[in-house]
N, C-alpha and C positions, 0 to 999 in steps of 0.2 A: 709441523709438517704437513704439506700439502698433499692431496691424494688426486691421482690422475688414474685415467682409463686407457688401456690399449686393446685395439681391435684390429683384424686383419681386414686387408683390403679385399677380401674374397665375397665380403657381405655388399660390395657394390657402393657406389657414391650416393644413391639415394638412402639406404639403410644406414650407412654411416652419418648421413645428415641427420635423420631422424634420431638416431641414437645419441648422436652428439647434442642435440637440442635438448634431449631427455637428460644428458648427464649435466648440461648448462642448468637446467631447471632445478636439477636435485642438489646442485651446489658444489660439483667437481672442479678442481682447479684447471685441469686440462684433459685433453684426449688425444692420443697418437694413433696413427694408422701405420701398420707395419708394412714394410717394404720387402716383400718376397718375390723372387724370381717368376715362380709359377702361378702369378695372381695378377690381378688388375693393377694398372699403375697407381702407386700410392698418392702422388701429387694430384692427379686428376680425381681420384677418389675424394681427397680432402676438400678439393675447392667448393663445391655445394655447400657444405657446412661453415666454410670460412666467410661465404657470402650472407649466410642466413643467421648465423649467430651474433651475439652481441657482447658477451663477457668471456667466455670459454675460450682458453688457448688451444689452438689446432697446430698439431705436429706430425712429423714424418720422421719415422725409425724404422730401420737404420739405413742410412746411404753409405755405401762402400766407396773409399778414396780410389779404389781400382775400377768403379762401375762406371762413372762420369768424370769428365773434366770438371774441377772445382768452379771454374766460370758457370758451366752449364747448371752445376748444382745451385750456385748462388743465385742465377737468374730464375729457377725454378721457385727457390724459397722465397725471394723477394716478390715474386708474382703471387705465391700463396699469401705473402704478408700483407699486399696491397689489399687482397679480397679481404682479409680478415682484420684490416684497419689496426695493423701492428700487433697483432696477437699469434702469429707464427712461431713455430719453434722446428728445429730439425737436429737429428744426431747424425754424426758423421764417425765412421768407424774405420779400421784399416784392414777388415776381413769381410764377413758378411757372406751370404749366400750367392751373390752374383757373381765373384770371381771363379767359383767353382763351375758354374754354369757356363761361362764364358771362356773357360780353359784358360784363365789368365795366370800366371807365374806370381806368387806373392813373394816379396823380398823387401828388405829395408822397411818393415811396416811402421816404425816408430817415425823414421824421416819423412816418409812419404806422408803419413797423417799429418806430420807437423806443417809441411808445405801445403797440403790441401786446406787445414784450418787458417793458415796464414793468408792465403788467397781469397778465400771466401769472406774473411774478416776483411779484408781490403775492400773486395767488392760491396760489402756492406756499407762501407763508408762514402765520402763525398768526392774523394780525390780519383783523377784518372789511374788507372792500375796499370801499372808495368810491373814484371816480375819475372826474375830470371833464376829459377831454381833447377836443381837437378831432375826431379821427376816432372816439374811443371813449369811452362813459361807462359807469359802473357803480354800483351802490348796494346796500349790505346784502349783499355776497356774502360768503360763507364756505365754506371746505374743512374744516371742524372735524372732518369724518369721517374725514379720512386718518390713517395711523398710521405711514407709511414716512417716511425721510428724503427730501427733495426730489429729483425728477428732475433731470437735466442738461437746460439749455436753451442750445442753440446757435443763433447768428444766422447764416443762410445767405447769405453775402456774398462778393463777389470784390474790388470797387474800394475804395480807400482810404476814402473819405467813410462808407460803410456801415460799414466794419470799425472804423473810430475811433468811431463811435457805439455800436457794440456792445461795445467793451470796458469801457464803465462799467456794463453792466446784463447781459449774457449770461455763462454759465459757459465759453463757447468761440465758436468759429467753423468753419463749414464751408465751404471753398470748393468750387468745382465745375470739373473738368476744367482746372485751372490747372497749366500745366506750368513746369518750373524756367527755362526761358527767360523766363517771365513774372514772376518773383519780385520783380523790382524795381519792378513796376507797384505793389504795396500792401504788401509786406512792410516796408520802411523806416519809413513812415509808422505802421504798426500796432505796430511794435516799439518806436518812439518812445512811443506812446500809452501801451502797456504799461508801460515804464519810468518814465513819467510817473506811472502809477497806483501804483507801488511795492509794497508787500506785498500790497496788495488784489487784484493780478493775479498772484500767485505760482503759482496752480493754474489759470489761464486755459488752456484746450484750444485747439489749431489742428490741424485735419484738411483733408484735401482729397479729395474724390471723384475717383477714377481708374480709367478702364475698363480691365479686365483680360481679356484674350482669350487668353493663352498655352495651346496644346494639343500633345499628341503629334502631331496630324495638323496640319502647318502651313497647308494649304489651308485645312482647316475653320476655322482660327484667322483667316485673313484674310478668308475669306467673312463669318464672323460680325463682325469689326470693321468692314467696310465697310458691312454693312446696318445698323450701329448709329450711322454717322457724325454724320446730321443732328442727333442729340441730345447731340453733343459740343458744347455751347454754341451750338447753332444755326449753327455754323461761322461765328460772327461775327468781323470782322477782328481784333479784340483777340486772339482765339485763334488764329490761323492766319497772321498777317504775319510772325512771327519765323521762320519757315522756309518760306514761299512768297513769291515775287517779287510786286510789286504788279500785274502782269499776271496771275498765277496766282490772287491773291487776287480780282481782279475777275472772273475766269472762275467761281471757286467761287460768289460771290455773285449772279452772273447765273444760275447754275444750280442754286439751292437746291431746286427742285421734283424732279429726278432723285433728288436724296439723300431728300426725303422719301417719293417714290413707293417707291424701294427698302426703306426702313423699313417702310411701311405693306404692302408685299406680301411682306415678310421674304425679301428678296433681296440678295446680296451683289454683284449686278450693277447699276452706276451708269450708266445709258444716256447717251451723249451727253458724257460727260467723259473728257477724257485720262485713260487709266491711270496715267500718270506723277504725274499732280496727285493722284489718288485714293491711290495708294501713300504719296505724301508725308504726305497727312491722317492715313492709318493710322499712319505712324511718328512723327508728330508730336503726335498726340493721344490714342495708345492704347499700352498694352504688350500686343503681338501676336507671334504667330510660334510657333515649337516649342521644345523644351528647350534647343536650341542658343542661344537668345536669352535664356535666363534670366539669365545673367551680367551681360548688360548692361542688363536691367530692373531687377535689383536694384541696381546702380550708380544708377539713376535714383531708386529708392527712397532711397537713402542720401543723395541731394541734399535730399531734404525733411527728413530727420532732421537734416542737417547745417544747414539753414535754419531750424531751430527748430520744426518741425512735431511735435507731439506724437502724432499718430495719421495714420494713412492708412487711407482706405476704398476697399475695391477692389470695382468693380461687376462681377459676374459674370452671364452668360446663360446659353448652352446648357451641360448637364452640369455644373452647379455642384459636385456632390460630387467629382467627378474633379479638379475646379480646386482645391477646398479641400485635397484630399489632397496635390495636389502642392505647393500652397503652404506647408502644415505641414511637409513634408519638406524642401523646397529653400529656401523664403523665411523662414519664421517663425525659424528658427535664427540669421538673421543679424541679427536685431532683438531678441535676448534677453541 
């Protein structure tokens, strides 16, 4: 299983380039820049690293099928891919943050994502693109200017229906915050679909975004992980019910605003929520703590490898260079 790093675009293009080059030097497989609505443009943030790097894959995650026309997404990814000499990747999903900001009504998510994936894949090819779908249409589109091998196209999915749909189109799937206790939700159906696809799916990639907060300072780690809890799948019941009682799940769902307030205020204090519940969320949804917790987090990562994940994408927040060095020294050797 290969290990990737995920960073937010808020750090800016220059720091993303510097951190990406450090990740390349340390031996990470890839680095992703997250695409948030209230942050600098992800593609432009990734471009300087694409131009400067030599080996590491450079990706953007996650672009919404409701955010841009698939041909514009394809054009942006292919441009990044040219700069990266064939090492670009992108994750396309059916939801994301942008539709809410744009006040776009979401409907027929599986069908729309399927069309968007199909259209982008066609644009990655060498033929003139004509497409007449329900959600998207195109005519006489060409990318004959490209010179590099195609980028990798991942579908951002968690549930079984989306995942099965993606197996016949995308190069891989990126799940988000899916924990080992959730593997039975999608993996059996996904693995059957891949088996049915036969040799065509032999290089299919499966990865999962996992929030990584381990630091030498335990309190700093827990503060940071509590601060970011709301964006762990928005604390949806599917993600928290395996380690919280039904009563505690109901408490969390009734108190989403304190988690969102903490995230926006950049604080680790979740007001009005029992610390016992908050601690359980940190433990259940993130890899947090100090160096003494590393071994058990490595064991968690091993469960992904055993389950068939080909990659794992670790999301970093404060002091990412320190986190990457720790990971390179203590974690990467376990997966090489």
